[in-house]
C-alpha positions as CSV (number, residue, x, y, z in Angstrom):
1,T,-12.1,-5.5,-21.2
2,G,-15.0,-4.6,-19.0
3,P,-15.2,-1.9,-16.3
4,A,-11.6,-2.3,-15.2
5,L,-10.3,-1.0,-18.5
6,E,-12.8,1.8,-18.8
7,A,-10.7,4.0,-16.5
8,E,-9.5,7.2,-18.2
9,N,-5.8,6.3,-17.7
10,A,-6.1,2.6,-18.4
11,D,-4.3,2.7,-21.8
12,A,-1.3,4.5,-20.3
13,L,-1.1,2.5,-17.1
14,T,-2.4,-0.9,-17.9
15,P,1.0,-2.7,-18.5
16,D,2.7,-1.1,-15.4
17,Y,-0.5,-1.6,-13.4
18,Q,-0.9,-5.2,-14.3
19,Q,2.8,-6.0,-13.8
20,T,3.0,-4.3,-10.4
21,A,-0.3,-5.8,-9.3
22,S,0.9,-9.3,-10.3
23,Q,4.3,-9.1,-8.6
24,Q,3.9,-10.1,-5.0
25,L,7.1,-9.8,-2.9
26,A,8.3,-13.1,-1.3
27,P,7.8,-13.0,2.5
28,V,11.0,-12.7,4.6
29,G,11.5,-14.2,8.1
30,G,8.4,-16.4,8.1
31,L,5.9,-13.5,8.1
32,R,2.8,-14.3,5.9
33,L,0.3,-11.6,5.1
34,E,-3.0,-11.8,3.4
35,A,-4.8,-8.6,2.4
36,W,-8.1,-8.0,0.6
37,T,-10.9,-5.5,0.3
38,N,-14.7,-5.9,0.5
39,R,-14.5,-5.4,-3.3
40,G,-11.9,-8.1,-4.1
41,T,-8.6,-9.7,-3.3
42,E,-6.3,-9.1,-6.3
43,S,-8.2,-6.5,-8.2
44,A,-11.3,-4.4,-7.4
45,V,-13.6,-2.2,-9.3
46,V,-15.0,0.7,-7.3
47,T,-17.4,3.3,-8.3
48,E,-17.5,6.9,-7.0
49,G,-18.9,7.0,-3.5
50,D,-18.4,3.3,-2.8
51,T,-17.0,2.4,0.5
52,V,-13.9,0.2,0.6
53,W,-12.8,-1.7,3.7
54,V,-9.3,-3.3,4.0
55,Y,-8.9,-6.6,5.7
56,L,-5.7,-8.3,6.9
57,R,-4.5,-11.6,8.3
58,A,-0.9,-12.2,9.5
59,N,0.6,-15.3,11.0
60,R,2.5,-13.4,13.6
61,P,2.6,-9.9,15.3
62,A,3.4,-7.2,12.8
63,Y,3.2,-3.5,11.9
64,V,1.3,-2.6,8.7
65,R,1.7,0.3,6.3
66,L,-0.9,1.0,3.6
67,R,0.4,2.9,0.6
68,Y,-1.8,3.8,-2.3
69,R,-0.9,5.0,-5.8
70,L,-3.6,7.3,-7.2
71,A,-4.6,7.4,-10.9
72,D,-2.8,10.7,-11.2
73,G,0.5,9.1,-10.2
74,R,0.7,10.4,-6.6
75,T,1.5,8.0,-3.9
76,V,-0.3,8.6,-0.6
77,L,-0.1,7.0,2.8
78,L,-3.5,5.8,3.9
79,Y,-2.5,4.0,7.1
80,D,0.8,3.7,8.9
81,N,2.2,1.3,11.6
82,Y,-1.1,-0.4,12.4
83,E,-0.2,-3.0,15.0
84,I,-1.3,-6.6,14.7
85,R,-0.9,-8.0,18.2
86,V,-0.3,-11.6,19.4
87,G,-4.0,-12.2,20.1
88,Q,-4.9,-11.1,16.6
89,T,-2.6,-13.4,14.6
90,G,-4.3,-15.8,12.3
91,Q,-7.6,-13.8,12.5
92,A,-9.2,-11.7,9.8
93,I,-8.8,-8.0,10.9
94,R,-10.7,-5.1,9.4
95,L,-8.7,-1.9,9.5
96,P,-10.7,0.6,11.5
97,Q,-10.7,3.3,8.7
98,A,-13.0,2.9,5.7
99,F,-12.1,4.6,2.4
100,V,-14.5,6.1,-0.2
101,A,-13.8,6.2,-4.0
102,T,-13.3,9.8,-5.1
103,P,-11.4,11.5,-7.9
104,P,-9.0,11.1,-9.5
105,F,-10.4,8.0,-11.2
106,G,-8.6,5.3,-13.0
107,A,-6.2,2.4,-12.5
108,E,-4.7,2.5,-9.0
109,L,-2.6,0.3,-6.7
110,M,-3.0,-0.5,-3.0
111,T,0.2,-1.9,-1.4
112,V,-0.1,-3.4,2.1
113,L,3.3,-3.9,3.8
114,A,3.9,-5.7,7.0
115,A,7.1,-5.9,9.1
116,D,8.2,-7.1,12.5
117,R,8.8,-3.6,13.8
118,P,7.4,-0.1,13.1
119,F,8.2,1.4,9.7
120,A,10.5,4.4,9.5
121,P,8.5,7.5,9.0
122,L,7.9,8.8,5.5
123,V,7.9,12.5,4.7
124,T,4.3,13.4,3.9
125,R,2.3,16.5,3.2
126,A,-1.4,17.1,3.5
127,E,-2.7,17.5,0.0
128,D,-6.3,17.3,-1.2
129,G,-7.3,15.3,1.9
130,Y,-4.5,12.8,1.5
131,R,-1.1,12.3,3.2
132,S,0.9,12.6,0.0
133,V,4.3,10.9,0.2
134,R,6.9,13.5,-0.4
135,S,9.9,11.2,-0.4
136,R,10.9,10.1,-3.9
137,L,9.1,6.7,-4.5
138,P,12.3,4.6,-4.6
139,E,13.4,6.0,-1.2
140,A,9.8,5.5,0.1
141,A,9.9,1.9,-1.1
142,M,13.3,1.3,0.5
143,Q,12.0,2.7,3.8
144,S,9.2,0.1,3.6
145,R,11.0,-3.0,2.5
146,G,12.9,-5.7,4.2
147,L,16.4,-4.9,2.8
148,T,17.6,-1.4,3.5
149,P,21.1,-0.1,2.5
150,V,23.1,1.5,5.3
151,P,23.5,5.1,4.2
152,T,27.1,6.4,3.7
153,D,26.1,10.0,3.3
154,P,23.6,11.9,5.4
155,P,20.1,11.8,3.8
156,K,19.0,15.0,2.0
157,D,15.4,14.9,3.3
158,G,16.4,14.5,6.9
159,N,14.6,11.2,7.2
160,P,17.1,8.3,7.2
161,P,16.0,4.8,6.5
162,P,16.5,2.2,9.2
163,T,20.1,0.9,9.3
164,V,19.1,-2.6,10.1
165,P,16.8,-4.6,7.7
166,Y,13.5,-5.9,9.0
167,E,13.9,-9.5,10.3
168,A,10.4,-10.3,9.0
169,F,8.6,-8.6,6.1
170,A,5.7,-9.3,3.7
171,A,3.7,-7.3,1.1
172,R,0.5,-7.6,-0.9
173,T,-0.5,-5.5,-3.8
174,I,-4.1,-5.1,-4.9
175,G,-5.1,-3.4,-8.2
176,V,-8.0,-1.0,-7.8
177,T,-9.9,0.6,-10.6
178,T,-12.0,3.6,-9.6
179,L,-14.7,4.9,-11.9
180,P,-17.0,7.9,-11.8
181,R,-20.6,7.3,-11.1
182,R,-22.6,7.4,-14.4
């Protein structure tokens, strides 16, 4: 109960939201990633107009992708291939871009992915101020994860996933509930 369940879509999304937010992928290749916001580490409640900062810490150099599932079900790309360099490892790093809570409001998920090399590009389209991911979500997830199948047929969207898995990969998911200002 409380503010986190006051979101308009909470009844429909709560089981999926809680399951996904609680499932953290095991790191691969010794890459450890911490991710948190100025509003919380595993779940955050944010009111319309509030500013959210994302913080990271990795134990080795990495590239970071920040995907976000909005309350209306769209997946957007908030940050892509942010590089954590050798001199930054082990330190708390604040992403240079702040985010502000805006509609749609409800139960949302922030997924921070890190890998030892840049992520394959995702097909996105500008939509309502977001970079909306146009790849189907399973393909977008596979383009972001550590194990990637080698395609046997040419991809239909023209954007093939990498043919070699990442040697190091880690992910963190943070549940975010956005609420309108009352």
